[in-house]
TIPABA-182768 format. One record per residue (C-alpha): residue number from 1; x, y, z. Coordinates in pm, 1 decimal. Each point is the difference from the previous one (the first is absolute). Layout:
% residues N
REC:tipa:px:py:pz
REC:NUM:X:Y:Z;
...
END
This chain:
% residues 396
REC:tipa:px:py:pz
REC:1:-400.8:-3686.6:1519.6;
REC:2:45.1:212.3:-313.3;
REC:3:-329.5:176.5:68.4;
REC:4:109.9:96.1:352.7;
REC:5:331.3:129.2:-134.9;
REC:6:-172.1:218.4:-258.1;
REC:7:-244.8:140.3:256.4;
REC:8:288.3:71.4:238.5;
REC:9:193.1:173.9:-278.8;
REC:10:-300.5:219.6:-83.1;
REC:11:-55.3:89.5:366.9;
REC:12:368.8:84.3:42.0;
REC:13:-7.0:229.5:-304.5;
REC:14:-312.1:180.6:120.9;
REC:15:155.3:36.9:344.6;
REC:16:322.5:139.5:-147.3;
REC:17:-195.5:252.9:-209.2;
REC:18:-195.6:115.3:307.5;
REC:19:324.7:33.7:197.4;
REC:20:164.8:202.5:-279.3;
REC:21:-307.7:225.3:-19.3;
REC:22:15.6:52.8:376.5;
REC:23:367.4:102.0:-24.9;
REC:24:-80.6:230.1:-291.7;
REC:25:-289.8:164.5:187.6;
REC:26:227.7:54.6:300.3;
REC:27:269.4:160.1:-216.2;
REC:28:-257.6:229.1:-164.4;
REC:29:-102.4:132.8:342.5;
REC:30:350.1:56.8:141.5;
REC:31:90.9:368.2:-54.3;
REC:32:338.9:91.6:-142.0;
REC:33:224.1:141.7:275.6;
REC:34:127.6:355.4:-58.9;
REC:35:-267.1:61.6:-269.1;
REC:36:-295.8:238.0:27.0;
REC:37:-309.4:71.1:-206.5;
REC:38:105.9:333.1:-153.7;
REC:39:-225.2:253.6:-170.3;
REC:40:137.3:-116.1:-336.6;
REC:41:-86.9:-360.6:83.1;
REC:42:-358.6:91.3:95.6;
REC:43:-41.2:220.9:-309.4;
REC:44:115.3:-273.2:-239.4;
REC:45:-236.5:-256.8:152.2;
REC:46:-294.2:240.2:4.8;
REC:47:41.0:146.1:-350.5;
REC:48:129.4:-291.9:-206.9;
REC:49:-66.7:-366.0:-67.9;
REC:50:341.4:-117.3:124.2;
REC:51:-161.2:-171.0:298.6;
REC:52:-242.4:-198.1:-216.0;
REC:53:269.5:-89.2:-251.7;
REC:54:241.6:-110.7:270.6;
REC:55:-210.9:-268.1:166.2;
REC:56:-88.8:-142.6:-341.4;
REC:57:366.9:-36.2:-92.0;
REC:58:111.8:-162.9:323.5;
REC:59:93.1:314.0:196.1;
REC:60:-188.2:187.7:272.4;
REC:61:78.0:372.0:-17.2;
REC:62:-307.8:85.3:205.8;
REC:63:189.5:-85.1:319.9;
REC:64:347.9:90.6:120.2;
REC:65:79.4:-361.1:83.8;
REC:66:299.7:-228.3:-40.5;
REC:67:-171.0:-171.2:-294.9;
REC:68:-121.3:311.8:-182.5;
REC:69:226.2:-60.1:-304.6;
REC:70:-94.8:-369.4:0.1;
REC:71:-2.3:-201.1:-321.1;
REC:72:10.4:299.1:-233.6;
REC:73:374.6:-34.2:-84.0;
REC:74:-55.9:-366.5:-86.9;
REC:75:-283.3:94.7:-238.2;
REC:76:225.4:248.6:-183.7;
REC:77:286.5:-252.7:-16.2;
REC:78:-235.0:-264.9:-145.9;
REC:79:-121.9:247.7:-261.7;
REC:80:356.7:83.0:-108.9;
REC:81:105.4:-366.8:-14.6;
REC:82:-302.0:-90.2:-212.1;
REC:83:59.0:296.4:-231.1;
REC:84:367.5:-82.6:-54.4;
REC:85:-78.5:-368.6:-54.0;
REC:86:-283.0:66.4:-244.5;
REC:87:203.4:251.6:-201.6;
REC:88:305.4:-230.0:17.5;
REC:89:224.8:281.1:118.7;
REC:90:343.2:-65.8:154.9;
REC:91:-51.0:-374.8:-70.4;
REC:92:-256.8:-26.0:279.2;
REC:93:-194.4:-259.9:-199.3;
REC:94:300.8:-236.5:22.5;
REC:95:32.0:15.3:379.5;
REC:96:-116.7:-283.3:223.2;
REC:97:-280.6:43.6:251.7;
REC:98:248.7:5.1:290.3;
REC:99:202.2:276.5:-167.0;
REC:100:-316.4:204.2:-64.0;
REC:101:-107.6:-42.5:363.5;
REC:102:338.2:122.2:127.4;
REC:103:-14.4:308.4:-224.6;
REC:104:-358.3:60.4:112.5;
REC:105:107.2:-14.6:366.1;
REC:106:274.0:259.0:-52.5;
REC:107:-238.2:222.7:-196.3;
REC:108:-256.2:-30.8:279.8;
REC:109:259.2:111.5:255.0;
REC:110:104.0:293.8:-220.7;
REC:111:-358.9:117.4:-46.7;
REC:112:-72.9:-49.6:371.0;
REC:113:285.4:241.8:80.6;
REC:114:-114.8:246.6:-267.4;
REC:115:-363.9:-4.3:112.7;
REC:116:89.8:20.5:369.9;
REC:117:218.8:301.2:-76.8;
REC:118:-272.0:163.0:-211.4;
REC:119:-264.4:-51.3:271.1;
REC:120:226.1:125.3:278.9;
REC:121:132.8:310.1:-174.6;
REC:122:-291.8:73.3:-233.4;
REC:123:-264.7:-6.2:273.1;
REC:124:221.5:170.3:262.3;
REC:125:-74.1:-259.1:267.1;
REC:126:329.8:51.5:187.0;
REC:127:167.5:293.0:174.8;
REC:128:369.6:-49.5:-73.7;
REC:129:257.7:-179.2:-215.4;
REC:130:77.8:-277.3:248.3;
REC:131:-370.2:-60.6:59.1;
REC:132:-54.2:-19.5:-375.7;
REC:133:274.9:-260.4:-43.0;
REC:134:-140.6:-207.0:285.4;
REC:135:-355.6:14.4:-139.9;
REC:136:120.0:-89.1:-351.2;
REC:137:180.5:-303.8:144.0;
REC:138:-307.7:-109.0:199.1;
REC:139:-239.1:42.6:-293.4;
REC:140:236.0:-191.0:-231.5;
REC:141:36.2:-281.6:253.6;
REC:142:-376.5:-10.8:50.2;
REC:143:-60.3:-19.6:-374.5;
REC:144:246.1:-286.0:-47.1;
REC:145:-157.0:-182.0:295.6;
REC:146:-345.0:28.1:-163.2;
REC:147:147.8:-139.8:-323.9;
REC:148:140.6:-288.8:204.5;
REC:149:-343.2:-56.8:157.2;
REC:150:-151.0:-16.7:-349.4;
REC:151:262.2:-254.7:-108.3;
REC:152:-61.9:-210.8:312.3;
REC:153:-373.5:8.8:-68.3;
REC:154:69.5:-111.7:-356.6;
REC:155:206.9:-295.2:126.7;
REC:156:-192.2:-109.7:306.5;
REC:157:-333.4:185.8:-12.2;
REC:158:-275.8:80.3:-246.5;
REC:159:-13.3:285.1:-250.6;
REC:160:356.2:133.2:27.2;
REC:161:24.7:378.3:-21.2;
REC:162:-359.6:16.4:-128.6;
REC:163:-129.2:-72.8:351.4;
REC:164:181.3:301.6:147.0;
REC:165:-120.4:232.4:-275.5;
REC:166:-355.3:-130.6:35.5;
REC:167:7.3:75.9:372.2;
REC:168:132.2:349.0:-80.4;
REC:169:-284.9:65.1:-242.3;
REC:170:-271.8:-110.0:241.0;
REC:171:138.4:173.9:310.0;
REC:172:107.2:314.7:-187.0;
REC:173:-319.4:66.9:-192.3;
REC:174:-252.3:-100.1:268.3;
REC:175:16.1:325.2:205.8;
REC:176:-30.9:219.1:-312.5;
REC:177:-290.9:-209.8:-122.1;
REC:178:-183.1:30.0:331.5;
REC:179:39.3:378.7:-2.1;
REC:180:-136.0:20.5:-354.6;
REC:181:-299.3:-219.3:86.8;
REC:182:-71.7:215.4:305.2;
REC:183:15.2:319.1:-209.0;
REC:184:-223.4:-153.4:-266.3;
REC:185:-255.5:-111.9:259.2;
REC:186:-22.5:355.7:133.3;
REC:187:-99.0:138.4:-339.4;
REC:188:-359.4:48.9:-116.1;
REC:189:-146.5:-339.2:-94.6;
REC:190:302.7:-162.2:166.5;
REC:191:-144.1:-356.5:18.0;
REC:192:-87.6:17.5:-368.8;
REC:193:351.5:106.8:-94.4;
REC:194:147.5:-275.2:217.5;
REC:195:-224.2:-258.3:-166.9;
REC:196:100.7:119.0:-346.1;
REC:197:368.1:-7.5:98.5;
REC:198:-37.2:-358.2:130.6;
REC:199:-176.2:-113.3:-320.1;
REC:200:267.7:167.3:-215.3;
REC:201:270.1:-169.4:207.3;
REC:202:-159.1:-342.7:-52.4;
REC:203:-27.4:60.6:-375.9;
REC:204:367.0:100.6:-16.7;
REC:205:100.3:-305.9:203.6;
REC:206:-192.4:-244.5:-220.2;
REC:207:133.8:161.8:-316.8;
REC:208:364.5:-14.1:108.7;
REC:209:-23.9:-357.7:126.6;
REC:210:-145.5:-101.3:-338.7;
REC:211:248.7:207.8:-198.6;
REC:212:290.1:-138.1:202.0;
REC:213:-101.6:-352.8:-105.0;
REC:214:-73.8:83.8:-363.4;
REC:215:240.3:-125.5:-265.2;
REC:216:54.3:-18.2:-374.3;
REC:217:-7.3:-366.3:-116.9;
REC:218:295.9:-48.8:-231.5;
REC:219:-46.3:-331.1:-186.1;
REC:220:303.4:-212.9:-84.2;
REC:221:59.1:-327.7:-181.9;
REC:222:252.2:-261.6:113.0;
REC:223:164.7:-203.5:-273.9;
REC:224:0.6:-312.7:218.1;
REC:225:-378.0:9.6:35.0;
REC:226:-260.0:-141.5:-236.5;
REC:227:-149.2:239.4:-252.7;
REC:228:-341.9:-85.2:144.3;
REC:229:91.8:121.1:349.2;
REC:230:-112.9:338.4:119.6;
REC:231:257.2:283.0:-1.5;
REC:232:187.9:77.1:321.2;
REC:233:-109.1:326.7:163.2;
REC:234:268.8:231.2:138.0;
REC:235:-181.4:256.4:221.0;
REC:236:140.9:353.7:-18.3;
REC:237:-135.3:203.5:293.1;
REC:238:-152.5:337.8:-78.8;
REC:239:117.6:143.9:332.3;
REC:240:341.4:-165.9:41.0;
REC:241:192.8:320.8:63.1;
REC:242:-232.4:137.5:268.2;
REC:243:146.2:-151.8:317.5;
REC:244:358.9:104.0:-70.4;
REC:245:-114.7:344.1:-115.9;
REC:246:-175.4:56.9:332.9;
REC:247:262.8:-173.7:211.4;
REC:248:331.4:104.8:-156.3;
REC:249:-97.1:294.2:-219.6;
REC:250:-144.3:194.2:292.8;
REC:251:355.6:98.6:93.1;
REC:252:42.5:166.8:-339.3;
REC:253:-343.4:161.5:15.6;
REC:254:112.5:190.1:310.3;
REC:255:241.2:206.6:-213.4;
REC:256:-251.1:270.1:-115.6;
REC:257:-117.1:57.7:359.0;
REC:258:356.4:20.2:130.6;
REC:259:89.5:249.7:-274.8;
REC:260:-297.9:213.3:102.1;
REC:261:131.8:22.0:355.8;
REC:262:355.6:73.2:-114.4;
REC:263:-85.1:261.6:-266.5;
REC:264:-261.3:179.6:211.9;
REC:265:-371.8:82.7:-23.5;
REC:266:48.0:217.7:-310.5;
REC:267:143.1:-279.4:-212.6;
REC:268:-199.7:-187.5:-261.7;
REC:269:34.5:-321.0:202.7;
REC:270:-199.2:160.6:282.3;
REC:271:-307.3:-3.2:-223.5;
REC:272:-198.8:-317.5:91.7;
REC:273:-149.2:-32.2:-349.2;
REC:274:345.2:10.7:-159.1;
REC:275:122.7:-261.0:248.9;
REC:276:-297.4:-222.6:-83.9;
REC:277:92.2:11.8:-369.4;
REC:278:368.7:-71.4:68.4;
REC:279:-84.4:-285.9:237.3;
REC:280:-245.6:-139.9:-254.4;
REC:281:261.6:1.5:-277.2;
REC:282:256.4:-165.1:228.9;
REC:283:-253.0:-262.6:110.1;
REC:284:-92.8:-70.1:-364.4;
REC:285:365.4:-54.4:-93.9;
REC:286:69.5:-210.4:310.2;
REC:287:-297.6:-224.8:-70.6;
REC:288:134.1:-78.6:-348.7;
REC:289:349.9:-51.1:139.2;
REC:290:-108.8:-251.2:263.7;
REC:291:-233.4:-172.8:-247.0;
REC:292:297.6:-68.3:-227.7;
REC:293:201.2:-111.3:305.4;
REC:294:-270.9:-251.0:92.9;
REC:295:-48.1:-120.5:-357.9;
REC:296:323.0:45.0:-195.9;
REC:297:-83.3:-61.1:-370.9;
REC:298:356.2:-107.0:-80.6;
REC:299:13.9:-253.1:283.8;
REC:300:-347.4:-128.0:-83.2;
REC:301:86.8:-40.7:-370.0;
REC:302:316.5:-190.6:95.1;
REC:303:-195.2:-227.5:237.4;
REC:304:-255.9:-71.3:-274.6;
REC:305:274.6:-90.4:-245.6;
REC:306:167.6:-234.7:249.3;
REC:307:-333.5:-157.3:96.0;
REC:308:-109.0:-56.7:-361.6;
REC:309:-291.0:241.6:39.9;
REC:310:-103.4:250.2:-263.9;
REC:311:-279.1:244.3:-70.0;
REC:312:-211.4:-70.8:-306.5;
REC:313:103.8:221.2:-288.9;
REC:314:315.6:124.1:177.2;
REC:315:348.1:-139.5:-59.4;
REC:316:208.2:-100.9:306.0;
REC:317:285.6:214.7:126.6;
REC:318:21.7:371.1:-76.2;
REC:319:-343.2:23.2:-174.0;
REC:320:-160.5:-152.9:311.6;
REC:321:178.4:254.1:222.4;
REC:322:-127.8:289.2:-210.8;
REC:323:-352.2:-144.8:-1.6;
REC:324:-2.3:-41.4:380.0;
REC:325:133.9:352.6:44.2;
REC:326:-274.7:133.9:-226.7;
REC:327:-268.7:-190.6:194.3;
REC:328:138.7:114.7:335.5;
REC:329:7.1:366.4:-104.1;
REC:330:-368.1:-13.3:-90.6;
REC:331:-146.8:-205.6:284.7;
REC:332:192.4:192.6:269.0;
REC:333:-130.1:338.6:-116.0;
REC:334:-331.5:-12.3:189.8;
REC:335:170.5:-112.4:320.5;
REC:336:263.5:273.6:-32.7;
REC:337:-267.7:269.0:-41.5;
REC:338:-218.5:-126.3:286.0;
REC:339:289.2:-38.3:243.5;
REC:340:149.0:336.8:-96.2;
REC:341:-331.4:178.8:61.8;
REC:342:-58.3:-187.5:324.4;
REC:343:350.4:58.3:132.7;
REC:344:20.9:369.4:-84.8;
REC:345:-344.0:74.4:147.0;
REC:346:62.1:-214.3:307.3;
REC:347:333.1:166.8:76.8;
REC:348:-89.1:360.6:-75.0;
REC:349:-379.0:6.6:-1.8;
REC:350:6.0:71.8:371.2;
REC:351:145.2:344.0:-70.7;
REC:352:-304.6:71.2:-216.2;
REC:353:-264.0:-153.7:229.7;
REC:354:122.3:172.8:315.9;
REC:355:-184.4:-137.7:306.9;
REC:356:-105.8:-304.5:-199.6;
REC:357:356.7:-98.1:-93.2;
REC:358:-48.7:-347.2:143.5;
REC:359:-262.7:-77.4:-263.1;
REC:360:257.5:51.0:-277.8;
REC:361:222.7:-280.7:126.8;
REC:362:-279.0:-254.8:62.4;
REC:363:2.2:-149.7:-353.5;
REC:364:380.4:-8.2:-12.7;
REC:365:20.0:-165.0:342.2;
REC:366:-263.5:-254.0:-98.5;
REC:367:193.4:-88.3:-315.4;
REC:368:328.8:-43.9:187.2;
REC:369:-161.1:-204.4:277.8;
REC:370:-170.3:-227.9:-254.4;
REC:371:322.0:-55.1:-197.5;
REC:372:214.8:-56.7:308.1;
REC:373:-255.1:-232.9:159.9;
REC:374:-11.1:-202.2:-321.2;
REC:375:379.1:-33.2:14.1;
REC:376:-15.8:-118.6:362.1;
REC:377:-287.1:-235.9:-88.1;
REC:378:205.4:-154.0:-283.0;
REC:379:287.5:-64.0:239.9;
REC:380:-237.7:-160.4:250.7;
REC:381:-138.0:-224.6:-274.6;
REC:382:354.1:-109.5:-88.6;
REC:383:71.6:-82.1:365.2;
REC:384:-327.0:-192.3:36.2;
REC:385:34.6:-193.6:-326.6;
REC:386:199.0:-291.5:148.9;
REC:387:-261.7:-29.1:274.3;
REC:388:-285.9:-15.5:-252.9;
REC:389:197.0:-247.2:-212.9;
REC:390:53.0:-225.8:300.4;
REC:391:-373.6:0.3:77.0;
REC:392:-85.8:-86.0:-361.7;
REC:393:243.4:-292.2:9.0;
REC:394:-165.4:-130.1:317.9;
REC:395:-346.2:20.2:-161.0;
REC:396:120.5:-210.2:-292.8;
END
C-alpha cells in the first residue's frame, strides 16, 4: 500500500512538472500585443550577450513574448535578500522565513515592474504612451505568473524554478549551437575540427562533474565519542557557490552589457574585452559571496559548539569561526577563478568568435545543465527514498 502511494506521488509530481513546462512553453510563444520588434531590439540582440544572459537567469529576451521577463526579477530579489541577511543589515537576520518570503515577493513585483518598463521603453518596442503602459502591465503580469509557476513546481512538481531555467538554457542555446556547428563543418578540415570540439566538450564535462563533487575533508572530534574512534569528516565543497552564481548572479552580470547599450558604441563598456574583465571580476566576487552563504563560518562554528564537536588544535567558538573562514577563503579560490573565466568567456566570447559564437557557450551550458540536473536528481532521490526503504523492509 505504501509502495503504491509513493509511486503515485512520484508520477503526480512528474505529471505536474510536465504540465507546468507545457504552460511555460505556451507563454513563451505567445507574442505581446501592441509590441513590435524594433530596430533597437534587433540591434541589442545581435550585438550583445543580453539574449544569452537572459535565458540563463530565468528570462527570455530573445522573443517578444508574455514571459520574456520571466524569473529574472525573482533572481534579483533573492540576491538582495541573501545579501541583507548575510550582512545583517536592517535586522534581516532576525526575521522569520515567512517574513523574508513576503519581502521577497514584494521585491520581485517591484523588479518585475522596473524590468518591464526598462524593456518596453529601452528597446522601443511600442509606438505610444498608452501602448507602453499596457505592455508594461502585461510583461509584469507574465513575469509574476512565471514566478507562480516556479513556486507551484516547487510544491507539487520536481526541480522548482531550476526546471524552467534548465528548459530555457536548452531551448535558447540549441539554435545558436547548431549554427556554429554548421559554420565549423563548412571550414577546411571541418570534420576534424568538429571531432576536436566534441573531444574538448567531453573533457570539460568530465572535469566539471568531478570538480562539482570534490570537497575538502574537514576532520572533527566529538567529545561524546571514544578517543579511539575515527574523526568525523565535514565535507566542504570546492564548488559550492557555482550554482547560485550562474542562476542568481546572471542578473547582475547583465549590468555591463546593459550599460554598453545605454552609453553607446563609443563607451568603454562597448569593448567586449573590457566587459569580459568586468564580468569576470563580478563572477569571482559572487562565487565567494554564495560560498559563504552556503557555508556560513559563524553558523557552522555555533553548530559545532552546540553539538560538542571541535577541530583538533582549534578552540571552540570565535577561534573556530576564524579558522573556518580562513579555510573557506583558500579552498574557494580555485573555484572562483575557474567559474569567473568560464562565465566571462561564455557570456562575451561570442562577440570575439563571431560566426562561432555558439562554441563559446557550450562549456558554460554544459556546466549549468550538469549542476541543475544534479539538483533535480537529488530531489528525485529524496522522493524515492521511502519507496526504497519500504522494499528493504520487505526483504528483511
